[in-house]
N, C-alpha and C positions, 0 to 999 in steps of 0.2 A: 823313544819310548813306544813299545809295541802294545797292542791291545790283547794279543794272545801269546802265551808262552807254552811250549811243549817240551817237557823234560822227561827222561826216563827215571823211574824210581825202582829201587830194589826192595822187594818184600821178603822178609825173613820170617818164616813160620817157626815159632818157639812154643814151648809147653804152656806159657802164660800169655800168649797173644801173638800179634804180628808187629814186627819192627819195620819201620819205613824209613828209607834213607834215599837222598837224592845225591848221587855221586858227583854231579857237576855243580851243585849248589852247596858250598861248604856251610855247615852249621844247620842245614835244613833237615830236620828229623821229625818223625811223628810215630804214632803207634795206633793200633786198633785191637779190639777184642775179637772182632769177627770180620770175615771177608766183606760183608755188607758195609761195615764202617770204613773200610779202606778207601772207597771212592770219595766219601765226604772228607775224611781226614787228610788224604793226599792233596786234594784241591785246596783245602784251607791252609795247610802248611806251606805249600808252594806259593799260593797267592799272597799270604802274609809276608813271606820271605822276599819275594820279588818286589812287593811294595816297599819294603824296607831298603832294598838295594836301590830302587829308583829314587826314593826320598833322600838317600844319602849320596846320590850321584855316583855310585860305584859302578864299576864295569859290569855289564850284564854277561854272565858266563855263557859260553858256547855249549849247547847240549851235545852229548855224545850220541853216536849211532847206537841204538838199543842192541843191535846185533853184535856190537863189539864189547859189551859188558862181560866181565868175568864173574861168574856166579859160583857159589858154593852150594853144597847140599842144602835142601830146605829153602832155597831162594828162587824167586821168580822175578822176571822183569815186568814192568808195567809202564806204558806211556801215560803221562798225566798232562792234560791240557787245562789251562786256567785262563779264563776270560777276565781281564783286569779291570775294566770300567766299574763293575759293581764293588770290587775290593777297594778301589781308589775312592769311590763315592762314600762308602761306609767309613773308611778309615780317615779320610780327610775331613769329614763332617761329624766326627764323633764329638761328644760333649765332654767338657772338663768341669769338674766340680770346683768351685772357688769359695773360700771363706772370706767374708768381708765384714767390715764394721760400719754401721751408720748410726746416727743419733736415735735414741729410744723413741723420741716424739715423732721422728720422721717414719720410723718403722711402724709405729702404732697408727699413724694417719694413713699410710699406704695400705696397710692390712685392712683398715676399716673401709677403704674405698675399693678393695678387691684388686689391687695392683698385682700384676704378674711380674715378680722381681727379675726373673731370668730374661723375659722378653724386653723389659725396660732397660736392663743392663746391656743386652745385645744391641739394642737400638742406640743407646748412648755411646757405646764403644764405636759402632759404625760411624756415627756422626763425628765423634772426636777424631777418628782415623780417616775420615773422608772416604768411606767405602760405600758405594752405592749398593742398594739391594738387588 
């Protein structure tokens, strides 16, 4: 697993915006309304897609040489570099909302004492799973 990936993107300028595709990363597409949005959207699309490939233990695609891309009218190439540690941190530590049931009296007592339910559940799960902080 690498910390940095660099892949060529193809930007296609259309009447209604800019289409973004990564020819070496199947299924990785994005779009932008302005050239300024391209930088943000290309990094986000590539980072999310590469995180998914890593998570699923799929083979990391080999990037093409940007000079070898075949372009049509209204298309330009762009090299996109994505630094993965922030993506991994954000996506691996995102929160999931859970619905659970507890007795009414227990809920009322905990609320009266100002218990943080999320923090308490996380602590209890770590203890149950024997996971150190």
